[in-house]
N, CA, C and O atoms as a Maestro MAE file, in Angstrom:
{
 s_m_m2io_version
 :::
 2.0.0
}

f_m_ct {
 s_m_title
 :::
 protein
 m_atom[292] {
  # First column is atom index #
  i_m_mmod_type
  r_m_x_coord
  r_m_y_coord
  r_m_z_coord
  i_m_residue_number
  s_m_chain_name
  s_m_pdb_residue_name
  s_m_pdb_atom_name
  i_m_atomic_number
  :::
  1 25 -19.389 -25.193 0.516 1 A "UNK " " N  " 7
  2 3 -18.195 -24.888 1.277 1 A "UNK " " CA " 6
  3 2 -18.162 -23.402 1.613 1 A "UNK " " C  " 6
  4 15 -17.357 -22.638 1.081 1 A "UNK " " O  " 8
  5 25 -19.050 -23.024 2.500 2 A "UNK " " N  " 7
  6 3 -19.138 -21.625 2.904 2 A "UNK " " CA " 6
  7 2 -17.892 -21.206 3.680 2 A "UNK " " C  " 6
  8 15 -17.441 -20.069 3.549 2 A "UNK " " O  " 8
  9 25 -17.336 -22.099 4.479 3 A "UNK " " N  " 7
  10 3 -16.145 -21.784 5.274 3 A "UNK " " CA " 6
  11 2 -14.961 -21.450 4.371 3 A "UNK " " C  " 6
  12 15 -14.166 -20.564 4.686 3 A "UNK " " O  " 8
  13 25 -14.846 -22.146 3.267 4 A "UNK " " N  " 7
  14 3 -13.762 -21.904 2.326 4 A "UNK " " CA " 6
  15 2 -13.889 -20.520 1.696 4 A "UNK " " C  " 6
  16 15 -12.894 -19.814 1.528 4 A "UNK " " O  " 8
  17 25 -15.108 -20.140 1.351 5 A "UNK " " N  " 7
  18 3 -15.332 -18.820 0.758 5 A "UNK " " CA " 6
  19 2 -15.087 -17.699 1.759 5 A "UNK " " C  " 6
  20 15 -14.525 -16.659 1.412 5 A "UNK " " O  " 8
  21 25 -15.512 -17.914 3.006 6 A "UNK " " N  " 7
  22 3 -15.274 -16.911 4.054 6 A "UNK " " CA " 6
  23 2 -13.777 -16.765 4.316 6 A "UNK " " C  " 6
  24 15 -13.284 -15.649 4.480 6 A "UNK " " O  " 8
  25 25 -13.057 -17.875 4.357 7 A "UNK " " N  " 7
  26 3 -11.605 -17.835 4.558 7 A "UNK " " CA " 6
  27 2 -10.927 -17.076 3.420 7 A "UNK " " C  " 6
  28 15 -9.984 -16.320 3.653 7 A "UNK " " O  " 8
  29 25 -11.395 -17.271 2.211 8 A "UNK " " N  " 7
  30 3 -10.808 -16.583 1.067 8 A "UNK " " CA " 6
  31 2 -11.074 -15.078 1.149 8 A "UNK " " C  " 6
  32 15 -10.200 -14.283 0.803 8 A "UNK " " O  " 8
  33 25 -12.244 -14.682 1.594 9 A "UNK " " N  " 7
  34 3 -12.557 -13.263 1.748 9 A "UNK " " CA " 6
  35 2 -11.692 -12.629 2.833 9 A "UNK " " C  " 6
  36 15 -11.187 -11.519 2.661 9 A "UNK " " O  " 8
  37 25 -11.522 -13.331 3.947 10 A "UNK " " N  " 7
  38 3 -10.701 -12.815 5.044 10 A "UNK " " CA " 6
  39 2 -9.247 -12.662 4.600 10 A "UNK " " C  " 6
  40 15 -8.618 -11.641 4.877 10 A "UNK " " O  " 8
  41 25 -8.714 -13.666 3.917 11 A "UNK " " N  " 7
  42 3 -7.335 -13.605 3.436 11 A "UNK " " CA " 6
  43 2 -7.189 -12.478 2.409 11 A "UNK " " C  " 6
  44 15 -6.166 -11.794 2.390 11 A "UNK " " O  " 8
  45 25 -8.189 -12.277 1.563 12 A "UNK " " N  " 7
  46 3 -8.134 -11.199 0.574 12 A "UNK " " CA " 6
  47 2 -8.097 -9.837 1.261 12 A "UNK " " C  " 6
  48 15 -7.355 -8.951 0.835 12 A "UNK " " O  " 8
  49 25 -8.884 -9.663 2.312 13 A "UNK " " N  " 7
  50 3 -8.876 -8.394 3.036 13 A "UNK " " CA " 6
  51 2 -7.530 -8.146 3.725 13 A "UNK " " C  " 6
  52 15 -7.014 -7.028 3.711 13 A "UNK " " O  " 8
  53 25 -6.978 -9.183 4.318 14 A "UNK " " N  " 7
  54 3 -5.653 -9.059 4.944 14 A "UNK " " CA " 6
  55 2 -4.610 -8.716 3.887 14 A "UNK " " C  " 6
  56 15 -3.727 -7.892 4.123 14 A "UNK " " O  " 8
  57 25 -4.712 -9.341 2.741 15 A "UNK " " N  " 7
  58 3 -3.776 -9.090 1.649 15 A "UNK " " CA " 6
  59 2 -3.867 -7.649 1.152 15 A "UNK " " C  " 6
  60 15 -2.845 -7.028 0.858 15 A "UNK " " O  " 8
  61 25 -5.072 -7.122 1.059 16 A "UNK " " N  " 7
  62 3 -5.264 -5.730 0.641 16 A "UNK " " CA " 6
  63 2 -4.597 -4.786 1.629 16 A "UNK " " C  " 6
  64 15 -3.918 -3.841 1.226 16 A "UNK " " O  " 8
  65 25 -4.784 -5.035 2.915 17 A "UNK " " N  " 7
  66 3 -4.176 -4.185 3.941 17 A "UNK " " CA " 6
  67 2 -2.653 -4.255 3.870 17 A "UNK " " C  " 6
  68 15 -1.977 -3.230 3.969 17 A "UNK " " O  " 8
  69 25 -2.113 -5.462 3.699 18 A "UNK " " N  " 7
  70 3 -0.655 -5.610 3.626 18 A "UNK " " CA " 6
  71 2 -0.075 -4.883 2.421 18 A "UNK " " C  " 6
  72 15 0.983 -4.262 2.521 18 A "UNK " " O  " 8
  73 25 -0.753 -4.954 1.292 19 A "UNK " " N  " 7
  74 3 -0.254 -4.272 0.090 19 A "UNK " " CA " 6
  75 2 -0.317 -2.757 0.284 19 A "UNK " " C  " 6
  76 15 0.594 -2.039 -0.128 19 A "UNK " " O  " 8
  77 25 -1.379 -2.278 0.904 20 A "UNK " " N  " 7
  78 3 -1.504 -0.839 1.132 20 A "UNK " " CA " 6
  79 2 -0.492 -0.324 2.150 20 A "UNK " " C  " 6
  80 15 -0.125 0.850 2.114 20 A "UNK " " O  " 8
  81 25 -0.038 -1.184 3.055 21 A "UNK " " N  " 7
  82 3 0.962 -0.774 4.033 21 A "UNK " " CA " 6
  83 2 2.356 -0.612 3.427 21 A "UNK " " C  " 6
  84 15 3.222 0.039 4.011 21 A "UNK " " O  " 8
  85 25 2.562 -1.195 2.279 22 A "UNK " " N  " 7
  86 3 3.865 -1.082 1.628 22 A "UNK " " CA " 6
  87 2 3.917 0.235 0.875 22 A "UNK " " C  " 6
  88 15 3.419 0.334 -0.247 22 A "UNK " " O  " 8
  89 25 4.513 1.236 1.481 23 A "UNK " " N  " 7
  90 3 4.557 2.558 0.882 23 A "UNK " " CA " 6
  91 2 5.897 2.777 0.165 23 A "UNK " " C  " 6
  92 15 6.723 3.574 0.610 23 A "UNK " " O  " 8
  93 25 6.095 2.080 -0.919 24 A "UNK " " N  " 7
  94 3 7.339 2.179 -1.682 24 A "UNK " " CA " 6
  95 2 7.175 3.209 -2.777 24 A "UNK " " C  " 6
  96 15 6.390 3.014 -3.704 24 A "UNK " " O  " 8
  97 25 7.914 4.313 -2.678 25 A "UNK " " N  " 7
  98 3 7.942 5.317 -3.743 25 A "UNK " " CA " 6
  99 2 6.552 5.643 -4.259 25 A "UNK " " C  " 6
  100 15 6.167 5.221 -5.349 25 A "UNK " " O  " 8
  101 25 5.816 6.383 -3.482 26 A "UNK " " N  " 7
  102 3 4.434 6.680 -3.828 26 A "UNK " " CA " 6
  103 2 4.315 7.593 -5.044 26 A "UNK " " C  " 6
  104 15 3.261 7.627 -5.681 26 A "UNK " " O  " 8
  105 25 5.362 8.328 -5.378 27 A "UNK " " N  " 7
  106 3 5.303 9.253 -6.501 27 A "UNK " " CA " 6
  107 2 5.390 8.560 -7.846 27 A "UNK " " C  " 6
  108 15 5.691 7.370 -7.934 27 A "UNK " " O  " 8
  109 25 5.121 9.330 -8.894 28 A "UNK " " N  " 7
  110 3 5.165 8.788 -10.255 28 A "UNK " " CA " 6
  111 2 6.591 8.413 -10.638 28 A "UNK " " C  " 6
  112 15 6.800 7.469 -11.400 28 A "UNK " " O  " 8
  113 25 7.576 9.144 -10.115 29 A "UNK " " N  " 7
  114 3 8.963 8.836 -10.460 29 A "UNK " " CA " 6
  115 2 9.377 7.462 -9.952 29 A "UNK " " C  " 6
  116 15 10.290 6.849 -10.505 29 A "UNK " " O  " 8
  117 25 8.719 6.973 -8.912 30 A "UNK " " N  " 7
  118 3 9.021 5.644 -8.391 30 A "UNK " " CA " 6
  119 2 8.651 4.543 -9.359 30 A "UNK " " C  " 6
  120 15 9.252 3.469 -9.333 30 A "UNK " " O  " 8
  121 25 7.673 4.790 -10.210 31 A "UNK " " N  " 7
  122 3 7.255 3.789 -11.187 31 A "UNK " " CA " 6
  123 2 8.370 3.542 -12.196 31 A "UNK " " C  " 6
  124 15 8.585 2.410 -12.631 31 A "UNK " " O  " 8
  125 25 9.067 4.590 -12.560 32 A "UNK " " N  " 7
  126 3 10.100 4.486 -13.581 32 A "UNK " " CA " 6
  127 2 11.496 4.333 -13.003 32 A "UNK " " C  " 6
  128 15 12.483 4.408 -13.735 32 A "UNK " " O  " 8
  129 25 11.590 4.118 -11.687 33 A "UNK " " N  " 7
  130 3 12.895 3.893 -11.070 33 A "UNK " " CA " 6
  131 2 13.608 5.172 -10.714 33 A "UNK " " C  " 6
  132 15 14.791 5.131 -10.378 33 A "UNK " " O  " 8
  133 25 12.949 6.294 -10.772 34 A "UNK " " N  " 7
  134 3 13.572 7.576 -10.448 34 A "UNK " " CA " 6
  135 2 13.665 7.785 -8.957 34 A "UNK " " C  " 6
  136 15 13.373 6.882 -8.173 34 A "UNK " " O  " 8
  137 25 14.064 8.957 -8.574 35 A "UNK " " N  " 7
  138 3 14.143 9.278 -7.155 35 A "UNK " " CA " 6
  139 2 15.569 9.441 -6.704 35 A "UNK " " C  " 6
  140 15 15.862 10.362 -5.942 35 A "UNK " " O  " 8
  141 25 16.467 8.591 -7.138 36 A "UNK " " N  " 7
  142 3 17.882 8.722 -6.818 36 A "UNK " " CA " 6
  143 2 18.156 8.703 -5.324 36 A "UNK " " C  " 6
  144 15 17.227 8.646 -4.519 36 A "UNK " " O  " 8
  145 25 19.414 8.748 -4.956 37 A "UNK " " N  " 7
  146 3 19.798 8.804 -3.553 37 A "UNK " " CA " 6
  147 2 19.279 7.624 -2.761 37 A "UNK " " C  " 6
  148 15 19.356 6.477 -3.199 37 A "UNK " " O  " 8
  149 25 18.748 7.925 -1.586 38 A "UNK " " N  " 7
  150 3 18.220 6.864 -0.725 38 A "UNK " " CA " 6
  151 2 16.902 6.315 -1.225 38 A "UNK " " C  " 6
  152 15 16.495 5.222 -0.828 38 A "UNK " " O  " 8
  153 25 16.226 7.055 -2.093 39 A "UNK " " N  " 7
  154 3 14.929 6.621 -2.585 39 A "UNK " " CA " 6
  155 2 15.019 5.834 -3.872 39 A "UNK " " C  " 6
  156 15 14.049 5.780 -4.627 39 A "UNK " " O  " 8
  157 25 16.155 5.223 -4.142 40 A "UNK " " N  " 7
  158 3 16.329 4.468 -5.376 40 A "UNK " " CA " 6
  159 2 15.438 3.243 -5.439 40 A "UNK " " C  " 6
  160 15 14.799 2.879 -4.452 40 A "UNK " " O  " 8
  161 25 15.397 2.615 -6.589 41 A "UNK " " N  " 7
  162 3 14.505 1.481 -6.806 41 A "UNK " " CA " 6
  163 2 14.929 0.272 -5.984 41 A "UNK " " C  " 6
  164 15 14.087 -0.398 -5.384 41 A "UNK " " O  " 8
  165 25 16.221 -0.011 -5.954 42 A "UNK " " N  " 7
  166 3 16.708 -1.169 -5.209 42 A "UNK " " CA " 6
  167 2 17.138 -0.727 -3.822 42 A "UNK " " C  " 6
  168 15 18.108 0.014 -3.661 42 A "UNK " " O  " 8
  169 25 16.402 -1.196 -2.823 43 A "UNK " " N  " 7
  170 3 16.680 -0.822 -1.452 43 A "UNK " " CA " 6
  171 2 16.396 -2.026 -0.578 43 A "UNK " " C  " 6
  172 15 15.405 -2.727 -0.781 43 A "UNK " " O  " 8
  173 25 17.249 -2.266 0.382 44 A "UNK " " N  " 7
  174 3 17.068 -3.432 1.246 44 A "UNK " " CA " 6
  175 2 15.971 -3.167 2.273 44 A "UNK " " C  " 6
  176 15 15.898 -2.088 2.862 44 A "UNK " " O  " 8
  177 25 15.136 -4.154 2.471 45 A "UNK " " N  " 7
  178 3 14.047 -4.026 3.439 45 A "UNK " " CA " 6
  179 2 14.572 -4.371 4.826 45 A "UNK " " C  " 6
  180 15 15.383 -5.282 4.991 45 A "UNK " " O  " 8
  181 25 14.093 -3.625 5.822 46 A "UNK " " N  " 7
  182 3 14.529 -3.874 7.194 46 A "UNK " " CA " 6
  183 2 13.355 -3.789 8.143 46 A "UNK " " C  " 6
  184 15 12.387 -3.075 7.882 46 A "UNK " " O  " 8
  185 25 13.438 -4.505 9.228 47 A "UNK " " N  " 7
  186 3 12.465 -4.409 10.303 47 A "UNK " " CA " 6
  187 2 11.049 -4.752 9.896 47 A "UNK " " C  " 6
  188 15 10.778 -5.798 9.305 47 A "UNK " " O  " 8
  189 25 10.150 -3.832 10.232 48 A "UNK " " N  " 7
  190 3 8.729 -4.048 9.980 48 A "UNK " " CA " 6
  191 2 8.436 -4.154 8.489 48 A "UNK " " C  " 6
  192 15 7.569 -4.923 8.075 48 A "UNK " " O  " 8
  193 25 9.164 -3.377 7.679 49 A "UNK " " N  " 7
  194 3 8.960 -3.430 6.228 49 A "UNK " " CA " 6
  195 2 9.262 -4.834 5.686 49 A "UNK " " C  " 6
  196 15 8.560 -5.327 4.802 49 A "UNK " " O  " 8
  197 25 10.290 -5.460 6.210 50 A "UNK " " N  " 7
  198 3 10.661 -6.815 5.785 50 A "UNK " " CA " 6
  199 2 9.593 -7.819 6.205 50 A "UNK " " C  " 6
  200 15 9.253 -8.728 5.448 50 A "UNK " " O  " 8
  201 25 9.064 -7.646 7.423 51 A "UNK " " N  " 7
  202 3 8.008 -8.535 7.924 51 A "UNK " " CA " 6
  203 2 6.752 -8.412 7.062 51 A "UNK " " C  " 6
  204 15 6.142 -9.420 6.705 51 A "UNK " " O  " 8
  205 25 6.367 -7.183 6.728 52 A "UNK " " N  " 7
  206 3 5.173 -6.966 5.912 52 A "UNK " " CA " 6
  207 2 5.358 -7.578 4.526 52 A "UNK " " C  " 6
  208 15 4.425 -8.169 3.982 52 A "UNK " " O  " 8
  209 25 6.546 -7.442 3.956 53 A "UNK " " N  " 7
  210 3 6.835 -8.020 2.642 53 A "UNK " " CA " 6
  211 2 6.729 -9.546 2.682 53 A "UNK " " C  " 6
  212 15 6.128 -10.155 1.797 53 A "UNK " " O  " 8
  213 25 7.314 -10.156 3.711 54 A "UNK " " N  " 7
  214 3 7.248 -11.610 3.852 54 A "UNK " " CA " 6
  215 2 5.827 -12.101 4.093 54 A "UNK " " C  " 6
  216 15 5.407 -13.115 3.535 54 A "UNK " " O  " 8
  217 25 5.089 -11.371 4.931 55 A "UNK " " N  " 7
  218 3 3.704 -11.744 5.207 55 A "UNK " " CA " 6
  219 2 2.852 -11.633 3.953 55 A "UNK " " C  " 6
  220 15 1.941 -12.434 3.749 55 A "UNK " " O  " 8
  221 25 3.140 -10.644 3.113 56 A "UNK " " N  " 7
  222 3 2.403 -10.488 1.860 56 A "UNK " " CA " 6
  223 2 2.611 -11.703 0.963 56 A "UNK " " C  " 6
  224 15 1.661 -12.205 0.363 56 A "UNK " " O  " 8
  225 25 3.841 -12.170 0.874 57 A "UNK " " N  " 7
  226 3 4.138 -13.338 0.048 57 A "UNK " " CA " 6
  227 2 3.412 -14.573 0.589 57 A "UNK " " C  " 6
  228 15 2.858 -15.361 -0.177 57 A "UNK " " O  " 8
  229 25 3.420 -14.732 1.908 58 A "UNK " " N  " 7
  230 3 2.753 -15.882 2.520 58 A "UNK " " CA " 6
  231 2 1.253 -15.833 2.246 58 A "UNK " " C  " 6
  232 15 0.651 -16.845 1.890 58 A "UNK " " O  " 8
  233 25 0.646 -14.647 2.413 59 A "UNK " " N  " 7
  234 3 -0.799 -14.540 2.211 59 A "UNK " " CA " 6
  235 2 -1.182 -14.673 0.738 59 A "UNK " " C  " 6
  236 15 -2.286 -15.125 0.432 59 A "UNK " " O  " 8
  237 25 -0.293 -14.289 -0.177 60 A "UNK " " N  " 7
  238 3 -0.569 -14.529 -1.599 60 A "UNK " " CA " 6
  239 2 -0.607 -16.028 -1.869 60 A "UNK " " C  " 6
  240 15 -1.472 -16.507 -2.603 60 A "UNK " " O  " 8
  241 25 0.330 -16.771 -1.278 61 A "UNK " " N  " 7
  242 3 0.343 -18.227 -1.459 61 A "UNK " " CA " 6
  243 2 -0.898 -18.869 -0.838 61 A "UNK " " C  " 6
  244 15 -1.483 -19.783 -1.419 61 A "UNK " " O  " 8
  245 25 -1.298 -18.392 0.344 62 A "UNK " " N  " 7
  246 3 -2.501 -18.927 0.990 62 A "UNK " " CA " 6
  247 2 -3.734 -18.615 0.144 62 A "UNK " " C  " 6
  248 15 -4.608 -19.464 -0.029 62 A "UNK " " O  " 8
  249 25 -3.798 -17.392 -0.380 63 A "UNK " " N  " 7
  250 3 -4.941 -17.001 -1.210 63 A "UNK " " CA " 6
  251 2 -5.009 -17.855 -2.474 63 A "UNK " " C  " 6
  252 15 -6.088 -18.290 -2.877 63 A "UNK " " O  " 8
  253 25 -3.860 -18.094 -3.097 64 A "UNK " " N  " 7
  254 3 -3.835 -18.926 -4.299 64 A "UNK " " CA " 6
  255 2 -4.258 -20.359 -3.974 64 A "UNK " " C  " 6
  256 15 -4.987 -20.982 -4.746 64 A "UNK " " O  " 8
  257 25 -3.807 -20.875 -2.842 65 A "UNK " " N  " 7
  258 3 -4.206 -22.215 -2.433 65 A "UNK " " CA " 6
  259 2 -5.707 -22.314 -2.171 65 A "UNK " " C  " 6
  260 15 -6.352 -23.286 -2.564 65 A "UNK " " O  " 8
  261 25 -6.251 -21.305 -1.509 66 A "UNK " " N  " 7
  262 3 -7.688 -21.294 -1.261 66 A "UNK " " CA " 6
  263 2 -8.483 -21.175 -2.565 66 A "UNK " " C  " 6
  264 15 -9.548 -21.775 -2.710 66 A "UNK " " O  " 8
  265 25 -7.957 -20.400 -3.501 67 A "UNK " " N  " 7
  266 3 -8.642 -20.267 -4.798 67 A "UNK " " CA " 6
  267 2 -8.657 -21.602 -5.539 67 A "UNK " " C  " 6
  268 15 -9.663 -21.966 -6.149 67 A "UNK " " O  " 8
  269 25 -7.549 -22.327 -5.487 68 A "UNK " " N  " 7
  270 3 -7.492 -23.645 -6.132 68 A "UNK " " CA " 6
  271 2 -8.431 -24.642 -5.436 68 A "UNK " " C  " 6
  272 15 -9.113 -25.429 -6.092 68 A "UNK " " O  " 8
  273 25 -8.452 -24.595 -4.111 69 A "UNK " " N  " 7
  274 3 -9.371 -25.477 -3.384 69 A "UNK " " CA " 6
  275 2 -10.816 -25.130 -3.702 69 A "UNK " " C  " 6
  276 15 -11.656 -26.019 -3.836 69 A "UNK " " O  " 8
  277 25 -11.106 -23.845 -3.823 70 A "UNK " " N  " 7
  278 3 -12.457 -23.418 -4.169 70 A "UNK " " CA " 6
  279 2 -12.833 -23.880 -5.575 70 A "UNK " " C  " 6
  280 15 -13.998 -24.171 -5.849 70 A "UNK " " O  " 8
  281 25 -11.856 -23.945 -6.448 71 A "UNK " " N  " 7
  282 3 -12.090 -24.401 -7.812 71 A "UNK " " CA " 6
  283 2 -12.375 -25.911 -7.849 71 A "UNK " " C  " 6
  284 15 -13.221 -26.374 -8.615 71 A "UNK " " O  " 8
  285 25 -11.662 -26.662 -7.016 72 A "UNK " " N  " 7
  286 3 -11.814 -28.109 -6.989 72 A "UNK " " CA " 6
  287 2 -13.134 -28.520 -6.338 72 A "UNK " " C  " 6
  288 15 -13.825 -29.413 -6.828 72 A "UNK " " O  " 8
  289 25 -13.475 -27.861 -5.231 73 A "UNK " " N  " 7
  290 3 -14.681 -28.260 -4.494 73 A "UNK " " CA " 6
  291 2 -15.817 -27.422 -4.941 73 A "UNK " " C  " 6
  292 15 -16.935 -27.586 -4.452 73 A "UNK " " O  " 8
  :::
 }
 m_bond[291] {
  # First column is bond index #
  i_m_from
  i_m_to
  i_m_order
  :::
  1 1 2 1
  2 2 3 1
  3 3 4 2
  4 3 5 1
  5 5 6 1
  6 6 7 1
  7 7 8 2
  8 7 9 1
  9 9 10 1
  10 10 11 1
  11 11 12 2
  12 11 13 1
  13 13 14 1
  14 14 15 1
  15 15 16 2
  16 15 17 1
  17 17 18 1
  18 18 19 1
  19 19 20 2
  20 19 21 1
  21 21 22 1
  22 22 23 1
  23 23 24 2
  24 23 25 1
  25 25 26 1
  26 26 27 1
  27 27 28 2
  28 27 29 1
  29 29 30 1
  30 30 31 1
  31 31 32 2
  32 31 33 1
  33 33 34 1
  34 34 35 1
  35 35 36 2
  36 35 37 1
  37 37 38 1
  38 38 39 1
  39 39 40 2
  40 39 41 1
  41 41 42 1
  42 42 43 1
  43 43 44 2
  44 43 45 1
  45 45 46 1
  46 46 47 1
  47 47 48 2
  48 47 49 1
  49 49 50 1
  50 50 51 1
  51 51 52 2
  52 51 53 1
  53 53 54 1
  54 54 55 1
  55 55 56 2
  56 55 57 1
  57 57 58 1
  58 58 59 1
  59 59 60 2
  60 59 61 1
  61 61 62 1
  62 62 63 1
  63 63 64 2
  64 63 65 1
  65 65 66 1
  66 66 67 1
  67 67 68 2
  68 67 69 1
  69 69 70 1
  70 70 71 1
  71 71 72 2
  72 71 73 1
  73 73 74 1
  74 74 75 1
  75 75 76 2
  76 75 77 1
  77 77 78 1
  78 78 79 1
  79 79 80 2
  80 79 81 1
  81 81 82 1
  82 82 83 1
  83 83 84 2
  84 83 85 1
  85 85 86 1
  86 86 87 1
  87 87 88 2
  88 87 89 1
  89 89 90 1
  90 90 91 1
  91 91 92 2
  92 91 93 1
  93 93 94 1
  94 94 95 1
  95 95 96 2
  96 95 97 1
  97 97 98 1
  98 98 99 1
  99 99 100 2
  100 99 101 1
  101 101 102 1
  102 102 103 1
  103 103 104 2
  104 103 105 1
  105 105 106 1
  106 106 107 1
  107 107 108 2
  108 107 109 1
  109 109 110 1
  110 110 111 1
  111 111 112 2
  112 111 113 1
  113 113 114 1
  114 114 115 1
  115 115 116 2
  116 115 117 1
  117 117 118 1
  118 118 119 1
  119 119 120 2
  120 119 121 1
  121 121 122 1
  122 122 123 1
  123 123 124 2
  124 123 125 1
  125 125 126 1
  126 126 127 1
  127 127 128 2
  128 127 129 1
  129 129 130 1
  130 130 131 1
  131 131 132 2
  132 131 133 1
  133 133 134 1
  134 134 135 1
  135 135 136 2
  136 135 137 1
  137 137 138 1
  138 138 139 1
  139 139 140 2
  140 139 141 1
  141 141 142 1
  142 142 143 1
  143 143 144 2
  144 143 145 1
  145 145 146 1
  146 146 147 1
  147 147 148 2
  148 147 149 1
  149 149 150 1
  150 150 151 1
  151 151 152 2
  152 151 153 1
  153 153 154 1
  154 154 155 1
  155 155 156 2
  156 155 157 1
  157 157 158 1
  158 158 159 1
  159 159 160 2
  160 159 161 1
  161 161 162 1
  162 162 163 1
  163 163 164 2
  164 163 165 1
  165 165 166 1
  166 166 167 1
  167 167 168 2
  168 167 169 1
  169 169 170 1
  170 170 171 1
  171 171 172 2
  172 171 173 1
  173 173 174 1
  174 174 175 1
  175 175 176 2
  176 175 177 1
  177 177 178 1
  178 178 179 1
  179 179 180 2
  180 179 181 1
  181 181 182 1
  182 182 183 1
  183 183 184 2
  184 183 185 1
  185 185 186 1
  186 186 187 1
  187 187 188 2
  188 187 189 1
  189 189 190 1
  190 190 191 1
  191 191 192 2
  192 191 193 1
  193 193 194 1
  194 194 195 1
  195 195 196 2
  196 195 197 1
  197 197 198 1
  198 198 199 1
  199 199 200 2
  200 199 201 1
  201 201 202 1
  202 202 203 1
  203 203 204 2
  204 203 205 1
  205 205 206 1
  206 206 207 1
  207 207 208 2
  208 207 209 1
  209 209 210 1
  210 210 211 1
  211 211 212 2
  212 211 213 1
  213 213 214 1
  214 214 215 1
  215 215 216 2
  216 215 217 1
  217 217 218 1
  218 218 219 1
  219 219 220 2
  220 219 221 1
  221 221 222 1
  222 222 223 1
  223 223 224 2
  224 223 225 1
  225 225 226 1
  226 226 227 1
  227 227 228 2
  228 227 229 1
  229 229 230 1
  230 230 231 1
  231 231 232 2
  232 231 233 1
  233 233 234 1
  234 234 235 1
  235 235 236 2
  236 235 237 1
  237 237 238 1
  238 238 239 1
  239 239 240 2
  240 239 241 1
  241 241 242 1
  242 242 243 1
  243 243 244 2
  244 243 245 1
  245 245 246 1
  246 246 247 1
  247 247 248 2
  248 247 249 1
  249 249 250 1
  250 250 251 1
  251 251 252 2
  252 251 253 1
  253 253 254 1
  254 254 255 1
  255 255 256 2
  256 255 257 1
  257 257 258 1
  258 258 259 1
  259 259 260 2
  260 259 261 1
  261 261 262 1
  262 262 263 1
  263 263 264 2
  264 263 265 1
  265 265 266 1
  266 266 267 1
  267 267 268 2
  268 267 269 1
  269 269 270 1
  270 270 271 1
  271 271 272 2
  272 271 273 1
  273 273 274 1
  274 274 275 1
  275 275 276 2
  276 275 277 1
  277 277 278 1
  278 278 279 1
  279 279 280 2
  280 279 281 1
  281 281 282 1
  282 282 283 1
  283 283 284 2
  284 283 285 1
  285 285 286 1
  286 286 287 1
  287 287 288 2
  288 287 289 1
  289 289 290 1
  290 290 291 1
  291 291 292 2
  :::
 }
}
């Protein structure tokens, strides 16, 4: 099932790009919830950021499904 493996590689690359596009609190203080003000930990996603977040979730599910199919076949 070469097509299945190629699809999994393509989805993994797309997933890597989507995760890297999410630039949430790049500093060390963001890890611990610091930053305060507008840069707080809980912030509502809007526009393109919301689309990227949703697409990331979809591609994680697709990647997991492909991994399970690869395991079965």
